[in-house]
N, C-alpha and C positions, 0 to 999 in steps of 0.2 A: 141767406145772410145777408140780403136783400132790403129786410128791416131793419132803419137805423134810425136809434132813437136824437132826442132834443129835445132832453131833459132840461141839457146846463147852456146847450150855444144853440142858440135862437135863429129862426128861420132868420134869411135876408130877404128883400125885396131886390133878384134879379133884372128885374123890366128896362133898365134905364140900358143893357150891354145885352139882356138877353139876345137879340134878334141880329146884332150887330154880326157880322161875318168875322172869325179866328183873329184875323189879319191886327182887325180893327181893333180888336180888344185889349190886343197882346200890346197897338201902338199907345192905346188909353194905359196900360199898368205901365209901360215901360218908360213913358213920359212920367207917372208918380213915380214910379221908384228911382229914377234920378235926384228928384228933385226931394225928394225927402232921406238919400243916399248924401245929397254933396255936403252940407255939413258935420259927419259924421265920419266920412271917409278917413281922416284924420287920425282917429282911434284904431281902425280896423289895420291888422297888415297884411289882407290880402285886397283885391278890390271888391266890393260887394257890389258889384254888379260889369263881370267883365264881358266886353261886348267886341268886336261882334264874336257871337257862338262860336259851335261846330261845324264840322262837315259834314256829307251826309253822309262817307265811311266813320268818322267819327261815332256819327249817335250809331251810324248801326252797329259800328264793335258792341257797343255799350248796350244795346239791346244784344246779339250773342251774348255777352258776358253774362245777364239776367237772363235770359231763355225766355225773355216777355218782349213783344215788340208795343212800346210807347205810345200810347192814345194819341192822334197826328196833330194835336193844340199842344201835348206837350215837346211834341219833335219840333216841331214850329217852332215855339219859346228858345228850345237849344239850338235851332239854329241861328236865333236871334242874341241869346247869352248863356255866357256855361251856366250860370249860376244865378241867384239873386239872395241879399243880404240885407232884410229892412231892419234890423237887431238882432242878438243875440239869440234871441229867442225866434226870429221870425224869420223860416231862411227857405231856398226851395235848393235841391241839391241839384248838381246835373252833372258837366263833363270838368274834369282837371283841366287845368289852364297852366303847363309845364311842370306836370308834375304835384300839381298845389291843386285845392280844393278848398270849398269853404266847408264845416261842417261835417257832416259823413255822406258817405257813399251811396249812390242809389243800391238798395237793396229787396231782394224778395223774403216775404219772411214771412214761416208757417208756425210762430213762435206769437202769433199777436190772439189768434183763437183754433183752434183744438183740431177744425177742418176747413179754414181756410185758407189763403196765400193773401197772400197784401203785398204790392211794388208800396214801399217806404221810401218817401221821397223827401219832406222835408219834418220844420219843427214850428207851430203856434205854437208858444205859451203863453195865453192867454189867460189859460182856469191854470195849471202849473207849469213847471219845469219839467223837461220831460217829454212833454208833448207831442203826438206826432200825427205828420200828415200822410193817410194812408188812401191808395188805389185799392180795388180789390182787382182782379188778376184773371179772375175768372165769372168777373161777370161782367157781358159784353158793351155794356151802355157805361163802365168805367168813371160811375158818379166819386168824389173826391170825400173820403168822410176823416172825421179827426180822433183819432185816439185816446181819451181820458184816463188814464194810465191811474189816478188819484182819484176816481170816483164810478169802481163800482171792479175794474175798470170799465167805461162806457164806449160804445162806437157812435159816434154822434155825426150824423149827415151836416157835411159841412156845405157840398153846392157838385152843383148836376153834372162839370165838367173839372178838367187842369183848368182852362181858361178863364173858366166862371170861377174858380178856387184865387186863383192868382188875386184876380181883380176882388177877389172878398178881402184878402187878404192886403191889400195898400188900402181899401176902404178902411178895414177894422184895426190895421197896424200901430205900430209907432208911428204918434206924432200926424199920426190920419186926421 
C-alpha cells in the first residue's frame, strides 16, 4: 500500500523546511496557525489551538488507547498543542482538554482499506467535505496520506511525515 497516487492532490516542494529540525518546523507551523486563527476564534466554541499541549503521561495514555505508538513528530506537536483547527474542514485532532475536543478523536481504522490500518487524525476538505488525513499504521516511515472519499476513493500522498503535513496544511489551508 506504500504506492499512493497524486491524481488529484499535487505534490509540493517541502525543501523550504525539509532540512530543519522537527521543533523548528513545529515553531513555524504554530506561529502561522496562531496568526490564521486569531480573527476566527470568536466563531468557534472551543479553542482552535489549545496551548500548552499534553503531558507525556497523557500522550502515553492515548497511545495505549490506540494501541499504536505515534510518530515522534506527532508526539512533539501534542506536547505543544492539544489540537489545531484552521477552520471546520482543516483540523488536526489530538488530546482532549477538560473533557472537550475538537472534531473527532484519533482512531485506528481498518475500514478505509481492506488489508491496511490507518491512524485517522484530521480533516482536509480542500477537495470534498469528509476527506481525512491518515497515517498508515504498518508503514514504519509513517507518511501522511489524504483519503479522498469522493474520488474513487483514492489514497493520495500528502506529505512524508506528520510535521511536514502540518507545514503543508498551514501553507495551503484557509486564508493561507
